[in-house]
N, C-alpha and C positions, 0 to 999 in steps of 0.2 A: 440670181447671184453669180452666174457665170461671168457676166460682164464685170462685176466687182472684182472677182478673182483675176480677171484679165487686165485689170488696171484701167478700166474705161468708165468709172463712175465717180462723179463728184456729188456726194449727198449733202444737201443743205436742209437742215431741220430747224425751223424757227419756232419761238414760243415755248421753250422748255419750261418756263415758269407757269405756263398754263396747263401743264400736265396735272394729274391727280396729286393732291397734297400728300406728302410722305409722312402721314401720321398713322398709318396702319401697315400691317405686314404685307397685305396684298399690294398696296401702292409701292412699297419698297421693292417688292419683287419685280414690279413693272420697270422701275429704274434699273434694277440689276439686269433685266432682259436686254435693255438698251446697251448696257456696258458689254455684255457678252456678244451681242450682235456686232458692236464696233470692233471688239477684239478679234472676232472671227473673220471679218471681211475687210477691215480697214487698218489693221495694226502692222501688217507686213511692211517693213521699210523698203523692200525691193519691189513693192507694188505701187503703182501710181494712183490708185483709187484713194480718195480722201473723203473724210466726213467732217462737216462743220455743224456744230449744234449751238444755237443762239438762245440766250436768256436775257432777262433785264439786268440783274446784278446778283452778287453773291448772297445778299441778304434776302432776296426773293427765293433763291433756289441754291442750296448749298450741298446737295447730295453729290458725292464724288462719282464720276463716270469713268475714271481712268484716262481722261484726256488732258492734255496740257491746256491750261486756262490762259486766255488772252483777253485784254479789255480793249474794245473798239474805241478809238479816240473820238471825242465829240467833234462836230463840225467846227472848223475855224471861222473867224469873223469874215475872212475872204470868201469861204464857201457859202456862208449864210447870205452874203451880199449877192453872189452869183446866182443862187437859187431864186432869190427875190426878183432879180432882174429878169430871169427866165419866166417867172410866174406872173409878176405884176407889171412888167415892162416899165413905163414911165412913172409909175407910182412906187417903184421899188425904194427909192431914196427916202421918201416920206414914211413908208412903212418901216424901214430900218431905223429911222429916227424915233418912231413911236416905240419900237421894241427896246431901243436903248434907254429912252426916257422912262419907260415903265419897268426897267430892270428885268427884262425878259430874255436877255441874251443867253442865259444858261439854259432856258427852255428851248430857245431857238437852235441851240447846238444839237438838239435831238431832231433827226429828220422828220419823224412823224409829227412832233409838236410844231415844227417849223411849217409843215404843210398846213396845219390847222391855223396857225397865226396868219399865213398868207391868205387862206380862204376867208378868214373873219375880218381882215383889215377893212376898215370903213374909210374909203377915200374922202367922203364928205366930212366926216368927223375927225379924221386923222388920228384915230385912237384904236385901242385894243383892250380886251379884258386884262386886268393887271395881275392875275395869278392863275395857277393851273386849274383850281376849282372852278373859277368863273369862266375860264377858257373852255373847258370841256362841257360845262353847263350850257354855255352859249352855242357851242358846236352842236350839241344834241338838239337844242331848240332850232337851230338853223337847218339841220337835216330834216326834221319833221315839218318845219314850216315850208320847206321846198316841195312838200307833197300836197299843199293846201289846194292847188288848182289841178290836181291830177285826176279828179273825178272819183275819189273814194266814196263808197256808200256811207261811210261814217268818218268824220274828222273832228277832232277836238284836241287842240294843241296841249293845253294845260292838263287835261285828263289823261292824255297819252303819256306825258312826262311823269305824272304821278303814278300811273299804273306800272310803267317801266321802272320807276324808283322802287316799288314793292318787289318787282321781279329781281332787280339787281341786288336788293337787300337779302332776299331769300336765297339766291344763288351764292352770295357771299357767305351766308350763314351755314350753308351746307358743308363747306370746306372739302368738297369732294371733287368737283369738276366744273370747269367753265363751259362745258359742252353738254347740252341736254337734248333729248328727243323732242320733237314738236309737241307730242302729247303731254310730256312732263312739263315742258316750258309753259304751255297754255294753262296747265293746272295751277302753276304758281302765279299766273296773272290774276289780279282781282277782277271781279265782275262789276265792281263799282268803287269809286274813290270819293272821299270827302275833301273838296278843295278848300284852301285857306280862305277864310272870310265868308264861306257859304254854310248854310244850316242843313241842307239836304244833299245826299250823295249824288254824284254824277255817274250814270251807267258807263261802263267801259267794256263793251262786248269783246270777249277774249280773242276770238278769231280776227275781229277787225283791228284790234290793237296789234296783234302779232303781224298781220298782213301789212299794216301801215309801217311798223318798225322795220319789217323786212324790206319793203320798197324804199324806205328812206336810207337803207344801208346801215342801220344800227344793229340789226341781227343778220348774220350771214350763215349760210350752210357750211358745215365742216365735213368734207368728203373723207377725211382720215378717221372719223369717229367709228367706233366698233358697231354702234347701232345705226340703221338707216335713217335718213331724214332727220339729222341732228343739226342743231343750230347753236351759235354762241354770239355774244356781243362782238362787234367788229374789232374792238380793241379792249384789252383788259382794263385800261383806265376809264373807258366809257362805262363798263360794268361798275367799277368802283365809284365813279361819279354818281351813277344812279343810286348805288347803295348809300353814298354820302347824303343824297337828298332825303332818303327815308330815315337815315340816322338823325338828321336835323329835325325832321318832322316829329320823331319820337322824343328827341331831346326837348323840343319846344313844348311838348305836352307834359313834360316833367318825368318821363320814364327814366329809370335808373339804368345807365349804360356802362356802369363801371366794369362789368365783365368783358366788354368789348375792348377796353383800353388797358387792362392789366397785362403785364408781361413778366416773365421770370426775372427776379432781381436778387434774391438771396441765394446762399450756398445750397440750401436744400431744394430750391425751385429750379436751379439752372441745370439743364441736361449737359452731359459730357460733350466736349467739343471734338468733332471727328477730324482732327488735324494731326500732322506729324509733330515730333518732339520739338523741332526747331521752327515750326510755322507760327506766325503771329496768331493770337487768340482772335476768333471771329466775334462779331457783335452778338448779342443775345438773339435767339431765333426769332425770325419775323413772325408777327401775328397776322391773322387773316384780315384785321380791320385797320391796320396802320395807314395804308394809302387812302382808304376811304375817310379816315379821320383827318388826315392832312388836307385832303381836298375840301372836306367840310369846313375846316377852319378858315379857308379862303372864301367860302360861299355864305357863311352865316351872317345874319344881321347884327348879332351881338357877339362879336369875336372875343372880347375880353372875358365875358362870363363863360363862354364855351372853352376857351383855352384854360381858364382857371379850373374848370371841372375836370378836364383831361389831366392837368397838372397834379391834382389831388391823387390820381391813380398812377400816373406814369410821367415823371418829369422829362424823360428822354423824348417821349412822343410829343409832349407839349413843346419842347424845344424844336422838334422837327416841324411842328405846325408853324413855327416862326420862320425857320430857315428854308424849308421846302414849300410850305403852303403860303408863305408871305402873308400870314394873317394880320390885318391892320389893327393891331392892339395899341393900347396906350403905354406910356413909360412905366407906370406902376406895375402892370401885368408883366411887361418885359423884364423888369427888375426881379419880380418874384420868380420867374422861370430861371433866370440866371442864378439866383441864390439857391434854388432847389437843386440845380445841376451841380453847383459848387459843393453843396452839402453831400450829394451822392458821391462825388469824386473822392471824398475823404472819409467815407463811411465804411469801416471794416466789416460791418454786418452784411454788406452787399458783396455779391460775387465780383471778382475782378473784371469779368466780361462786361458787366453792367457799369462798373466804375470807369473802365476805359472808354466805353461808348458815351457815357455822360461827358467825359472830358472832350471827346471829339465834337459833340454837338455844342458844348459850351464854347469851344473855340470858334465855331461859326456864328453862334448867337451873340457872342461878345463876353469874354472873361472879365469879370469885375476887377480882377487883380492886375490886369494889364491894360490900363486906359492910357492912350497917348496924351502926353502933355507937351507944352511948348516951353522950353527953358532956354533963355538967351537967344530966342529966335530959331531954335532947333527943336523939331518934334522928336520926342523920345518916349520910350515906355520905361517908367521907373518902377521896377519890381522890388518887392521886399524880399530880402534873402536872409 
């Protein structure tokens, strides 16, 4: 810390959203330790040492650390094109056309997701997976398939995917940490899985699955973890994609998943917002299963039925399945989601944080009250006042 006090340290800490969930006093103390550490070594305005802590977004992690908050701009269209030219060379223009045609530009504006799009672009087909759920599912399959000729003593693509789906689901269900010791991680892996369409289970040797996932880059060591020999999924969205696979398998069996989809809505359920008097109200607290559900909506074979089941528990999350998960639903389901969000927006029984968020999502999904019309050759929105 001598160098920090001497103004010679630039601390870059990424993945704040992958810290312990702040639903216990111990976890909250850990965040407070970070705040005191920053205040002790990096808060002196006359000291050139700086600290930068990165997270996904406020809804993922809203514990205040006493730092000014800035939002990193997404990549511009020009930066996306430059990346693709550097990565794909002469195929860059065709890949960019596929990204635009599939309405994936907003995903391409994220550097990590852009790198996946570039890796998965199929020059022969000229196509890409058309939403995040399918994108990360294909990426995971692609990584494991790359190990097929590597001489592993055991290799089974579908069984590995199913075993990692159970691991991702169990890690997501713990709500504790995305980093686990090797022993704990292998304990959570199943020793057999029942694949779709088969009547007998397929063995999944835990050490073999772990080794295969590690060699494929799906599981990576975390040298910053408190315990030695600790691993995590190489990206949080990969863990959530595997959790989404298991969620869908349970849903298809008829399991009741309503507890995974519920969120605080009423005045009695909503926790106090940790904001200043003049700060805007934040969205309702993020649940552990939101991203997995959004990814699942893009992966499921029966998206209308899935979104309708989510809608019955959480209209906001159902709306996000459309706006973020780009679930390929029919007009009837889309209208039902819009109507439910509109009803939430004007329901005094709901907390205003829930009502505000419903309005935000409705604006993206499409507000039924503001439909463009063409009058005398001019497109207008004719609202009732």
